[in-house]
Each structure stands twice: as structure tokens, then as C-alpha cells.
C-alpha positions as CSV (number, residue, x, y, z in Angstrom):
1,M,-4.4,64.9,122.5
2,G,-2.6,67.8,124.5
3,K,0.9,66.6,123.5
4,I,0.1,66.6,119.8
5,S,-1.5,70.1,120.1
6,R,1.5,71.4,121.9
7,F,3.7,69.8,119.3
8,L,1.8,71.3,116.4
9,A,1.6,74.6,118.1
10,G,5.3,74.6,118.8
11,T,5.9,73.6,115.2
12,T,3.9,76.3,113.7
13,L,5.3,78.9,116.0
14,G,8.9,77.9,115.1
15,A,8.0,78.1,111.4
16,L,6.6,81.6,111.7
17,V,9.7,82.9,113.8
18,G,11.8,81.2,111.0
19,I,10.0,83.0,108.2
20,A,10.0,86.4,110.0
21,S,13.5,86.0,110.6
22,A,14.5,85.1,107.0
23,L,12.1,88.0,105.7
24,L,14.1,90.6,107.9
25,L,17.6,89.2,107.4
26,A,18.0,87.6,104.0
27,P,19.9,89.3,101.3
28,E,18.0,87.7,98.8
29,K,15.6,89.1,96.0
30,G,11.9,88.9,96.9
31,E,11.1,86.4,94.4
32,N,13.9,84.0,95.5
33,L,13.0,84.5,99.0
34,R,9.4,83.7,98.6
35,H,10.3,80.5,96.6
36,T,12.8,79.4,99.5
37,L,10.4,80.2,102.1
38,R,7.5,78.5,100.4
39,S,9.6,75.4,99.9
40,R,10.7,75.4,103.7
41,L,7.1,75.7,104.8
42,D,5.9,72.8,102.6
43,T,8.6,70.8,104.0
44,I,7.6,71.7,107.6
45,Q,4.1,71.0,107.0
46,E,4.8,67.5,105.6
47,E,7.0,66.7,108.5
48,A,4.1,67.9,111.0
49,R,1.6,65.8,109.0
50,R,3.8,62.7,109.0
51,A,4.5,63.0,112.8
52,A,0.8,63.6,113.6
53,E,0.1,60.6,111.5
54,A,2.6,58.3,113.3
55,Q,1.6,59.6,116.7
56,R,-2.3,58.8,115.8
57,A,-1.3,55.2,114.6
58,A,0.7,54.9,117.7
59,L,-2.2,56.0,120.0
60,E,-4.6,53.8,118.2
61,A,-2.4,50.7,118.5
62,E,-2.1,51.4,122.3
63,L,-5.9,52.0,122.7
64,A,-6.6,48.7,120.8
65,R,-4.0,46.9,123.0
66,L,-5.6,48.2,126.1
67,R,-9.0,47.1,124.8
68,G,-7.5,43.6,124.1
69,E,-8.1,43.8,120.3
70,D,-4.5,42.5,119.5
């Protein structure tokens, strides 16, 4: 579980840094910027969810293999 936690923490931290950078450096209007950020955050959350699901499936398959439940 440590790898998954580190991955999710890194993903979250990267998203927060990206959002903060975009807010400080973007020349867009506030409404456009919020829409763009919301869209990107949704994409990041979906990718993290898919990665976590894939990792869980792989771990469950490995556990079943080790238990001899092929």
C-alpha cells in the first residue's frame, strides 16, 4: 500500500502545484481559468482513480496467485 499512497500523494501534490502555477501565471480571465483548471483537475482525478483500480486488480491477482487460487 505504500507505493499507492506515495503515488496518490505525488499526483495530488503535482496537481496542486500546477493549479497554483496556473493561477499565478495565466493571462486568462478568471471564469475561463476556473473552467480550465476544473477540467484538468477532473482529468487528473480520473487518471488517478484508474491507476489505483489497475494497481488494486494487479495486487488482488498476485495475492490470488500466491494463495493458489488461480
